[in-house]
C-alpha positions in Angstrom: -36.0 74.5 37.1 -33.8 73.5 40.0 -30.2 72.2 39.7 -26.8 73.5 38.8 -27.7 75.9 36.0 -27.6 79.5 37.0 -31.3 79.6 37.6 -30.9 81.7 40.8 -29.8 84.5 38.4 -32.3 83.7 35.7 -33.7 87.3 35.3 -30.1 88.6 34.8 -29.2 85.8 32.4 -32.4 86.4 30.4 -31.7 90.1 30.2 -28.1 89.6 29.1 -29.1 87.1 26.5 -31.9 89.3 25.2 -29.8 92.5 25.0 -26.9 90.6 23.4 -23.2 90.7 23.4 -22.1 94.3 23.0 -19.1 96.4 22.1 -18.8 100.1 22.7 -15.1 100.8 22.3 -12.2 99.6 20.2 -10.6 96.3 21.3 -7.3 96.4 23.1 -4.5 96.5 20.6 -3.2 93.2 21.7 -6.5 91.7 20.6 -7.0 93.8 17.5 -8.7 92.5 14.4 -5.7 92.7 12.0 -4.6 89.4 10.4 -2.0 87.6 12.6 -0.3 84.3 12.2 -1.4 81.3 14.2 1.5 81.4 16.5 0.9 85.1 17.3 -2.8 84.5 17.9 -2.2 81.5 20.2 0.4 83.5 22.2 -2.1 86.4 22.6 -4.9 84.2 23.7 -2.8 82.6 26.4 -1.5 86.0 27.6 -5.1 87.3 27.8 -6.3 84.3 29.8 -3.3 84.5 32.1 -4.0 88.1 32.8 -7.7 87.4 33.3 -6.8 85.0 36.1 -4.5 87.4 37.8 -5.8 89.2 40.8 -3.8 92.3 39.8 -5.8 92.8 36.6 -7.3 96.3 36.5 -11.0 96.7 37.3 -13.4 96.6 34.3 -14.4 100.1 33.2 -17.9 101.1 34.0 -18.5 101.7 30.3 -18.4 98.0 29.5 -20.3 96.7 32.6 -23.5 96.2 30.6 -24.1 94.2 27.5 -24.8 96.4 24.5 -25.7 96.1 20.8 -22.8 94.7 18.7 -21.2 97.5 16.7 -17.6 96.3 16.6 -15.4 95.1 13.8 -16.8 92.4 11.4 -15.3 90.3 8.7 -15.5 91.6 5.2 -18.1 89.1 4.0 -20.7 88.2 6.7 -23.1 85.5 5.9 -26.5 86.8 4.6 -29.4 86.1 6.9 -32.4 84.4 5.4 -35.8 86.0 5.3 -37.7 85.8 8.6 -40.6 83.9 7.1 -38.2 81.2 5.9 -36.9 80.5 9.4 -39.8 79.9 11.8 -38.0 77.7 14.4 -35.1 79.1 16.5 -31.7 77.7 16.0 -29.6 77.0 19.1 -25.9 76.5 18.0 -23.6 74.6 20.3 -19.9 75.1 19.7 -16.5 74.8 21.4 -13.1 76.1 20.7 -11.5 72.8 21.8 -12.6 69.3 21.2 -13.4 66.8 23.9 -15.2 69.2 26.2 -18.6 67.5 26.1 -20.3 69.6 23.4 -22.0 66.8 21.7 -23.1 65.3 25.0 -24.8 68.6 25.8 -26.5 68.9 22.4 -27.7 65.3 22.6 -29.2 65.6 26.1 -30.7 69.0 25.5 -32.6 67.5 22.6 -33.6 64.5 24.7 -34.9 66.7 27.6 -36.7 69.3 25.4 -40.4 69.6 25.9 -40.7 71.2 22.5 -40.6 69.3 19.2 -36.9 69.2 18.4 -34.6 68.5 15.5 -30.9 67.9 16.3 -28.5 68.6 13.4 -25.0 67.1 13.4 -22.9 69.9 11.8 -19.6 68.4 12.9 -18.8 68.3 9.2 -16.5 65.4 8.2 -16.4 63.6 11.7 -20.1 63.5 12.7 -21.0 60.9 15.4 -24.3 61.8 16.9 -25.9 58.9 15.2 -23.4 56.6 17.0 -24.2 58.3 20.3 -27.9 57.6 19.6 -27.3 53.9 18.7 -28.5 54.5 15.1 -27.2 53.4 11.7 -28.7 55.9 9.2 -28.9 55.0 5.5 -28.4 58.6 4.4 -26.2 61.3 5.8 -25.8 65.0 5.2 -23.2 64.5 2.4 -26.1 63.3 0.2 -27.6 66.8 0.4 -24.6 69.0 0.9 -23.7 69.0 -2.8 -27.2 69.3 -4.2 -26.9 71.4 -7.3 -29.8 73.6 -6.2 -30.1 73.7 -2.4 -29.8 71.1 0.2 -33.1 69.9 1.8 -32.2 68.5 5.2 -35.7 67.4 5.9 -35.2 64.5 3.4 -32.7 62.8 5.7 -34.3 63.3 9.2 -34.2 60.1 11.2 -36.6 59.6 14.2 -34.7 58.6 17.3 -36.0 56.5 20.3 -35.6 59.6 22.4 -38.3 61.7 20.9 -36.4 64.0 18.6 -35.4 64.0 15.0 -31.8 63.6 14.0 -30.1 64.9 10.8 -26.9 62.7 10.6 -23.8 64.6 9.6 -21.1 63.6 7.1 -18.5 61.3 8.4 -15.2 60.6 6.7 -15.9 62.9 3.7 -13.0 65.3 3.3 -14.9 67.6 0.9 -17.7 68.0 3.5 -15.2 69.4 6.0 -14.0 72.0 3.5 -17.1 73.6 2.1 -16.7 76.7 0.0 -18.5 80.0 0.9 -21.6 79.3 -1.4 -22.0 75.8 0.0 -21.8 77.1 3.6 -24.4 79.7 2.9 -26.7 77.1 1.3 -26.2 74.7 4.3 -26.9 77.5 6.8 -30.1 78.5 5.0 -31.2 74.8 5.0 -30.6 74.6 8.7 -32.6 77.8 9.3 -35.5 76.6 7.2 -36.0 73.5 9.5 -38.9 73.2 11.9 -42.0 75.3 12.5 -42.9 77.9 15.2 -42.9 76.3 18.6 -40.1 73.8 17.7 -36.4 74.1 18.2 -33.4 73.3 16.0 -30.3 72.4 17.8 -27.0 72.5 15.8 -24.1 70.5 17.2 -21.0 72.1 15.5 -17.5 70.9 15.2 -14.8 72.1 17.5 -12.6 75.1 16.5 -13.0 78.3 14.7 -13.6 77.1 11.2 -15.8 79.2 8.9 -18.8 76.9 9.2 -18.7 77.0 13.0 -18.2 80.7 13.3 -20.9 81.6 10.7 -23.5 79.3 12.2 -23.0 80.6 15.7 -23.1 84.2 14.5 -26.4 83.6 12.6 -28.0 81.5 15.4 -30.8 82.7 17.7 -28.8 81.5 20.7 -25.1 80.5 20.7 -23.8 78.2 23.5 -20.0 78.0 23.9 -18.8 75.0 25.9 -15.5 74.8 27.7 -13.8 73.1 30.6 -11.6 74.8 33.3 -8.5 73.6 31.4 -6.4 76.7 30.4 -6.2 75.6 26.7 -10.0 75.1 26.6 -10.5 78.6 28.1 -8.2 80.2 25.6 -9.9 78.4 22.7 -13.4 79.4 24.0 -12.3 83.0 24.0 -11.0 82.6 20.5 -14.4 81.4 19.1 -16.2 84.2 20.9 -13.9 86.8 19.4 -14.3 85.3 15.9 -18.1 85.2 16.3 -18.2 88.8 17.4 -16.2 89.8 14.4 -18.3 87.7 12.0 -21.7 89.1 13.1 -23.4 90.2 9.9 -26.7 91.9 11.0 -28.0 94.2 13.7 -29.9 91.7 15.8 -28.5 91.2 19.3 -25.8 88.6 19.4 -27.0 86.1 22.0 -24.2 84.0 23.5 -23.9 82.0 26.7 -21.2 79.8 28.3 -21.5 76.3 29.8 -18.6 74.9 31.8 -18.2 71.1 31.9 -16.1 68.6 33.8 -16.1 70.6 37.0 -16.2 69.5 40.7 -18.8 72.1 41.5 -20.3 75.5 41.1 -17.2 77.4 42.4 -14.9 75.8 39.9 -17.4 76.5 37.1 -17.8 80.2 38.1 -14.1 80.7 38.3 -13.7 79.4 34.7 -16.5 81.6 33.5 -15.1 84.6 35.3 -11.8 84.2 33.5 -13.4 84.2 30.1 -16.0 86.9 30.9 -13.4 89.3 32.2 -11.3 88.9 29.0 -14.4 89.5 26.9 -15.3 92.6 28.8 -11.8 93.9 28.6 -11.0 93.3 25.0 -14.3 92.8 23.2 -16.5 95.1 25.3 -19.2 92.6 26.0 -20.3 90.0 28.6 -21.0 86.3 28.2 -23.4 85.0 30.9 -22.9 81.6 32.4 -25.8 79.3 31.6 -24.7 76.5 33.7 -22.3 73.7 34.4 -22.0 69.9 34.0 -20.2 68.2 36.8 -17.8 65.3 36.4 -19.7 62.0 36.5 -18.8 58.5 35.4 -22.4 57.9 34.3 -21.8 60.2 31.3 -19.1 57.8 30.1 -21.2 54.8 30.8 -24.1 56.3 28.8 -21.8 57.0 25.9 -20.7 53.4 25.9 -24.3 52.3 25.9 -24.8 54.6 22.9 -27.6 56.5 24.5 -28.2 59.9 26.1 -27.6 60.0 29.9 -31.1 61.6 30.2 -32.8 58.6 28.4 -35.1 56.9 30.9 -34.7 57.4 34.7 -31.2 58.9 35.2 -29.6 60.1 38.3 -26.4 61.7 39.4 -24.9 65.2 39.3 -24.4 65.4 35.5 -28.0 64.3 34.8 -29.3 67.0 37.2 -27.1 69.6 35.6 -28.2 68.7 32.1 -31.9 68.7 32.9 -31.6 72.1 34.5 -29.5 73.4 31.6 -32.0 72.1 29.1 -34.9 73.8 30.9 -33.0 77.1 31.0 -32.1 77.0 27.3 -35.6 76.2 26.4 -36.8 79.2 28.3 -34.2 81.5 26.7 -34.7 80.3 23.1 -37.4 82.3 21.2 -40.5 80.5 20.1 -40.0 81.8 16.6 -36.6 82.0 14.9 -35.2 85.4 13.8 -38.6 87.1 14.3 -36.8 90.3 15.3 -34.6 90.4 12.3 -34.8 94.0 10.9 -35.0 93.0 7.3 -34.7 90.1 4.9 -31.4 89.6 3.2 -31.3 87.9 -0.2 -31.0 84.2 0.0 -28.1 82.6 -1.8 
């Protein structure tokens, strides 16, 4: 496990992920949980990120230096968790606040490099394109199952890829798929969590932003990965999705979140971006988000996308390929062998 992922701090990362994102005090009133307009929310996020980057920012209180169990504010209607025996494979949810940061590239290449049996689910509802990135033309997509009158069965539309994993193609160009109601979202989440068997991994590539499907899936996942670039807008949006996920959490399991920084020149730039987000999370949400790794800028990523294949397909070289291999190995080590095995109790399925 060599490369650019933070493997030199693996014990600390593993401990932070296992203990989960914590909150032991009320958030700062500038980041409170009351309803605010989109303009106010955007203004607050930019203010917080600017303050986090300032060297004059006060030191982090000792009381929030460690990750704790999540006990903070939650949304009124959290998504019910499925029974543990209905979800044997862990779900790794990959999300980003801003589009265009390389989230799908990470999901695709983690699935390609996985040593476990793996199912990649395209949950970018309405504008899915992982099948294009894999060079496939599936005959059935998720929209054929989304509106099943009983419950969607995603196993019926799994496509085997040339890269060793199964792909569940998402819906593309279907407006109703991008605007699912609460019951449809719960059914879809349950269908994702029912995939696979113990020893396998389910990777969910989510759409960008803080829509309900994105937030609910990350909150219910065994491991959530937030992807950002050093761009200030991407950092602000990454904090936004972390904040929404912390509020959404609907059970007492530790909330396992980690950050990946893409399109960087090297480790120093990646760590600086992570520090800005982590300091804001510590200050206003009372929890820490460990950095899982980085993906350096590399023209080979664009070339692989144009060939419609993962950069890790075959013999691939270059900084991005090394970073992605290292990241895939780290995530595989962090993901549990069995999904939701530590869930305290079974909630009623929708």
